[in-house]
C-alpha positions as CSV (number, residue, x, y, z in Angstrom):
1,M,-96.6,58.6,-89.3
2,S,-93.1,59.7,-90.4
3,K,-92.5,63.3,-91.6
4,Y,-91.1,61.7,-94.7
5,E,-94.1,59.6,-95.6
6,P,-95.3,62.0,-98.3
7,L,-92.0,61.4,-100.1
8,W,-92.3,57.7,-99.8
9,K,-95.8,57.8,-101.1
10,Y,-94.7,60.0,-104.0
11,L,-92.1,57.4,-105.0
12,K,-94.6,54.5,-104.7
13,E,-97.5,56.2,-106.6
14,N,-95.4,57.2,-109.6
15,K,-94.0,53.7,-110.0
16,K,-90.7,54.6,-111.7
17,D,-87.7,52.2,-111.4
18,N,-85.3,55.0,-110.5
19,Y,-85.6,58.6,-109.4
20,K,-83.0,61.3,-109.2
21,L,-84.6,64.1,-107.2
22,S,-83.1,67.4,-106.3
23,Y,-83.3,68.8,-102.8
24,Q,-85.7,71.4,-104.2
25,E,-88.0,68.7,-105.7
26,I,-88.0,66.9,-102.4
27,R,-88.8,70.2,-100.6
28,N,-91.7,70.7,-103.0
29,I,-93.1,67.2,-102.2
30,L,-92.6,67.5,-98.4
31,G,-93.1,71.2,-97.8
32,F,-89.8,71.5,-95.9
33,D,-86.1,71.1,-96.5
34,I,-84.5,67.7,-95.7
35,D,-82.1,67.7,-92.8
36,H,-79.7,65.3,-91.1
37,S,-82.6,63.3,-89.8
38,F,-83.2,62.0,-93.3
39,L,-80.3,59.6,-92.7
40,T,-82.3,58.0,-89.9
41,Y,-85.6,57.9,-91.8
42,K,-84.3,56.7,-95.1
43,K,-84.7,53.1,-94.1
44,E,-88.5,53.7,-94.2
45,S,-88.4,53.9,-98.0
46,K,-88.0,50.1,-98.1
47,E,-91.5,49.7,-96.8
48,Y,-92.7,51.5,-100.0
49,G,-90.5,49.4,-102.3
50,Y,-87.5,51.8,-102.7
51,E,-84.1,52.2,-101.3
52,V,-82.0,55.3,-101.0
53,G,-79.0,55.2,-103.3
54,K,-76.5,57.9,-103.7
55,I,-76.9,61.2,-101.8
56,S,-74.9,63.9,-103.5
57,M,-74.2,66.9,-101.4
58,K,-72.4,68.5,-104.3
59,E,-75.2,68.1,-106.8
60,K,-77.9,68.4,-104.1
61,T,-79.6,65.3,-105.4
62,I,-80.8,61.9,-104.0
63,I,-81.1,58.8,-106.1
64,F,-83.9,56.3,-105.2
65,N,-84.0,52.8,-106.6
66,K,-86.9,50.4,-106.8
67,I,-86.2,47.1,-104.9
């Protein structure tokens, strides 16, 4: 089980086409801050029907798109 699985399940269960989540919202879902390892784990989101779109360091947001 991946440490990011709660995030992937959140995306899948809420069934939206697109999400724009702030780092804080992601922290609330996961219980910890995302770190550089997210870049390695982001490919797991495809197993749940989503892909990671734009990661904005400036806005501190991540866009997820349904595939």
